[in-house]
N, C-alpha and C positions, 0 to 999 in steps of 0.2 A: 670948747666942747666939740666932740666928734659929731659929725652929721650922720645919724643913724637911719635916716630915711631910705627906703628901698630905691634902688636905681634900676632903670631899664637896661636890659642887655642891648648890645649894639644892634642897631637896625630896628628896635622895637619902640613903641610909643608908650609914654607913661599913662596916657589916657586910657581908661577902661572902656569896654564897649558901651555904646550909647544906652543900651537897655539893661546894663548890669544892675542898676537899682530900680528898674522899672519893668518888672515882669508883666504889668498890666498891658503894656504896649504889645508884648508878644502874644498875650491872650487875645487881644483885639484882632491881630493879624491871623491868629489861628481860627477864631470864630468866623471871620470873613472867608477864609479859605474853605472851611467846612461848609458854610452856607452856599458859597459859589459852586462847590463841587456837587452838592445836593441838587442845586438848580439845574446844572447842565446835565447831570445824570438823568434827571427826569425829562429834560428837554430833548435829549437824544432819542427817547422812545418815540417821539413824534415822527422820526424818520420813517418808521414803518407805515405811516399814512401817506407818504409821497408816492404817487403813482406814475409820474412822468420820468423819462430818461434824463439823467443828469439833474434831476429836480432837487430843490433845496427846501428845508423846513424852516419857516420863520422862527418857530419856537426853539429849534435846535440852535439856530444862529444867534438869537437874542440871549438865550441863557448861556451860550458859549462865550458871548461877549462879556456877560457878567462874570463868568468864571475867570476869564483872562484878567479882568480888573482886579479880582480878589487875589489872583496869583502874583500880581505886583506886590501885594502885601506880604506874601510868602517869601518872595525873593528879598524884600526889605528886611525880613526877620533874619534871613541868612546873612545878609550884609551887616546888619547891626550887631549880630553876635559873632561875627567873623568866623562863621562856620566853614568857609572855604579858605581861611588863612587871613593874616593881617595885612598883607601887602598885595602882591600880584593876583592872589586868589579873589580879591574883591572885584576884579574886573568882571568875573562871571556873573554874579547876581546883578551888577549894575547894567551889563549888557542885556540880560534877560528881562529886566524891568522895562527897558526900552522896546524890545521886540514884543513883549506882552501887551504894551500899550498900543502898538501898531496893530497887533492881532485883534485886539478888542475893537478898534476902528473898522477893520475889515469885516468882522462878524456883524456888527450893528449896521454898517453901511450896505451890507449885502442883503439885508432882510427884504427889501422891496422887490428883488429880482427872483423870478421863478426858477431859473436854472443858473448853473455856474457859468455857462457860456454867455449869459446876458450881462455879466459884470462889465462895467466900464474899464477903460484902460488904466486909469489911475489906481483902481482897486487891484487890478492884476499886478501892478508894479510892486505894491506893498504886501500882496498876498503871501509871499514866502515867509513873512514874519511869523505866520501861524505855525508852520511845521518847524521853523527854527526855534521857536519858543519851546515847543514840546520836546524836540530832540536835544535842545540845550540843557534840559533838565537832567539828562543822562550825564552830561559833562559836569554839571553842578553836583549831581549825586556822587560821582566818583570822587570829586574834591572833598565833599563833606565826609565821605567814608574814610578818605585818606587822612584828613586832618584830625578827625575824632573828637571835635569839640561838642557836637551833638551826641548824646549818649542813648543807649537802649535802642528801641526800634527806630527812633528818629535818625540814627546814624545811617540806616540802610534803606528806609522807605523812599527817600528822594531818588535813589538809583532805580528802585522798582518802578517808580512813577515815570522815570525817563525812558524806560523800554516799552511803555504803553503803545506808542505810535509804531515802532518797528514791528512789534508782535502783531498788531492789528493789520498792518499792511501785508505781512507775510500770510496771515490767515485769510485775508480777503482774496489774495491771488491763489491761495492753495485750496480753499474750500468754498470760496465765493462769499458775496455779501448777503446778509439776510437778517432775520429777526434774532437768531441766536447770537450772531456777532454783535448786534446792537446791545443786547443785554450783557454780553461779556465786556464790552467797552465800558458800559455804565458801572458795572460791578468792579472792574479794575480801577476806575477813577475813584470810586468810593473807598476801595481798600488801600489806596495809596495817597492821593491828594487829600481825600476826606479824612483818612486816618492821621495824616500829618497835621491837618488843621485841628482835629480833636485833641491830639497830644499837645500841641502848642497852647491850646485853650486850657487844658486841664493840668498839664505838667510843664509849664514854661521853664522851670529850672533845668530840665533836661536839655534845653537849647542854650540857656544862659551859661551853664557850666558851674553853677553853685554847688 
């Protein structure tokens, strides 16, 4: 009798994505990302109460650390659904999970220090993990848009999230830091990371590809 089972194309795996039959895992990752984004968006507003030069807000740092931990779940969802591709593309979310974990350590460990200049040397060494994680989202976003596994707004929102840091840096040098920029930052996060989390929570099939 002929073997009628479907065969994988060359270079592909027969195994389906981890979450192909478990949208609940995607929902959990989405809920975590949404809550983490809400927490950090509110925590950022405490920056307006910092009155010393180069000063830091413990609330901003703490909630930022929570945000980074939940972003790990977001990158896991990208990896599990193969949204950046089944082979080399998987390197992107794997790398970003690592940098997000280091960034979370930086945020939480920085909380006791009143200014950035007070940070110990070991924190300065791993501090670049934070901007690398945020900028890396742009690279991941480009890959997600190119592959097209995520559909609807999910296909483009990661790229919009990835340009958050460059836009804010440009505005800071162009018009200066202030209350308006803080609110813009918080709203941008909610409209990108928060929206991604909400969509993964409510529409996991848009990520799984069913």
